[in-house]
N, C-alpha and C positions, 0 to 999 in steps of 0.2 A: 230621299223621298221614295216611298214604296208605292208600287202599283197594287191596287186592291181589286180582287175578283171575287164574285159570288156565283153560285149556280145560276142565278138569274142574269148575271153580267159576266159571262166567262171570257177568257182571252180569245183572240181571233181564231186560234187553232183548236179551241175547246179545252175542257178540264182534263180529258183523258191525256192529251199531249202534255199538258202542264204537269199532271201527276207523274207520268212516266219519265219526264225529263228532270223531275225534282227528286223523286224517291229512287235513289240510285246508290250503289249498284244493286241490282236485283238478281238473286241466284236463279238458275234455270232448272226447272223440273222437266226432264225429257220423258214424257209420259207415254208408255206403251199400254195398249189395251186391245181387246178383241171384241168384235161385235157378236150379237146373239147368233148371227149367221156364220161366224167363224172367220171374218175378215180382220186381219191385224191392222192396227192403227198406231201411228207414232207422231207425236207433236210436242213442241216446246211450249212451256208456260213460265212466264217470269213473275207472275203473281203467286209466289210459292214460299213456304216456310215450314218450320216445325211448329205444330199447334199444341202438342202436349208431349211430355216425356214419359209419363206413366199413367195410362198405357201410351206407348209410342204412337203418335198420330201425326201425319203430315197433312198440310193444307195446300190445295191447288185450286186457284180460282179460274173458272172458264168465263171469258168475256163472250157472252152469247151462248147459244146451245149448240156446241160443236160436236163432232164425232166422238171425241173423248168423253164428253158429258153423257151423251146417249149410251155409250158402251158401259160406263160405270153405273149408270142407272139400271141398265138392262141386266148386266152380269154381276155387278157388285165387286169387281176386281180390277186392279190396274197395277202398273209398276212405275215407280219414279226412278229413272236412270239419271246418274250424274255424269255429265260429259266433261271433256277436257278442251283446252285451247286447240289442240290438234284436230278436234272434231267439230269446230265451230261452223264450218261451211256446211257440213252434213246436218248439224242441228238446225241451222237456218233453212236448209233445203226441205226439211220435213214440215216446215210451216206453210208450204205451198197450199193454196186453196183448191184442193181436189175433192172429188166426190167420195162418199162413204164406201164405195165399192173398190177404191184404190188402196192397195197395201203399200204404205210408205216405206216399209222395209225393202220391198222389191224395187220401188221407185228410186230409192236412194242408194241401193246396193249394200245396205247394212245387213248384218247377220242377226236373225231372230233366234234366240237361244231359249230352250225350255226353262221355265221357272221351276223352283223347288216346290212351291205350294199352290200358287194361283195359275189359272189357265192362260193369262196374258203372258206373252214372251218377254224376255229381257233383251236389251241391246248388248250383244256379245262384245262389241268394241268399247262399251262404257265400263269404266273400272268399278263403279258402285251401282248397285241396283237394290231398291227397297220394294219388296213385294207387299202390296197392300190389299186389304179387303175394305169395302165401304163401311165406314162408321156412321156417316151422315152426309146428306146433301142439303145445303142451306140455300134456299132461293133468295137472291139479293136483288131481284128485279130484272135488270138486263144482264146480270151475271149470276153465277152459281158457284158456291164454295164446295169443293169436294174434299171431304175429310176421310182419309184412309188410315186404318190401323195397320201398322207394320207387322207382318207375320213371318218375314224372312228377309235377311240382308245378305247379298253376295258381294264380296269385296276382293278385288284383285290384289295379290301379294305385292305387285309392283308399286302400289301406292301406300302400303302400310309402313308405319314407323315402328321402332323397336317396342313402343308401348302398346302396340296392337291397334292403334287408331290411325285413320288416314293422315298422311303427311301432306300438308297443304302445298308445299313446294314440289311434291311429286305429282299431286292430283292436278294442279293448275286449272281449276274450273273457270270457265268464262262467265260473264254476267251480261245482263241487258242494261242499257242506259236509255237515254231518250232518242227520239227520231229513229235513225237506222244505225245508231252506234251500239257497239258491243264493247264490253270491258275485258281486258286481260287481267289475269290474276294479279292483285296488288302486292306491294311490299308488305311484309309483316313485321311485327315486333312483339316481344313478350311484355305483358303488363298484368301481373297478378291482381286479383280483386282484393280490396281492403279487407282485413280481418277485424272482428269485434275486439 
């Protein structure tokens, strides 16, 4: 027997809680940006994925109009940093509800590293950073999808495999699950796609 919910008849904890407990694991975009006034911002987003391969575009959805959203709209730039299991507590710490005048790099003790192309800094401790310029911002009502065209990628040699791509077992990216749960990097297996 299945329980059925609709937007008009949501579960007790709401559709957001149901969505985030069901659509798992979700990769985390650790987004750094800078305000028009020059204040750096850093926040994690688990509504995140690759939106297009050519041109390379990443998609980050902001639930509500947060500091990152405002900074991307005002400056047109941001960086998607990819964290590791060892950085989980710091990633989580940067989700604290603080005012736009607070620099989360300073608050968390992380290192703001100059980016190659955009004005927003990278997280020096994160092994991968995708520098993005705003491609589009799509209003979704209570949320907004930020689409960023990748203009530069910085990758630490510590996580690269012999083929030049990130080695998942070296990267060990955490993920978000439901409630207050975080996921550790899962086991992997090789499974080539079928050929015609």
